C-alpha positions in Angstrom: 78.1 149.2 79.3 80.4 146.6 78.7 83.7 148.4 80.2 86.0 144.9 80.2 86.9 145.1 76.8 89.4 147.7 75.5 88.3 150.9 73.9 89.3 148.7 70.6 86.8 145.9 70.6 84.5 148.2 73.0 84.2 151.1 70.4 83.5 148.1 68.2 80.5 146.8 70.4 79.3 150.8 71.1 80.4 153.0 68.6 78.3 155.7 70.5 80.4 154.8 73.3 83.3 154.4 72.3 84.1 157.9 73.9 84.4 156.0 77.4 82.4 158.5 78.6 79.3 156.6 78.4 
């Protein structure tokens, strides 16, 4: 899971993992 990007970018790339919980 990519966590280097901010929550905004991460959510765009991983809408399912946008909760930072994985």
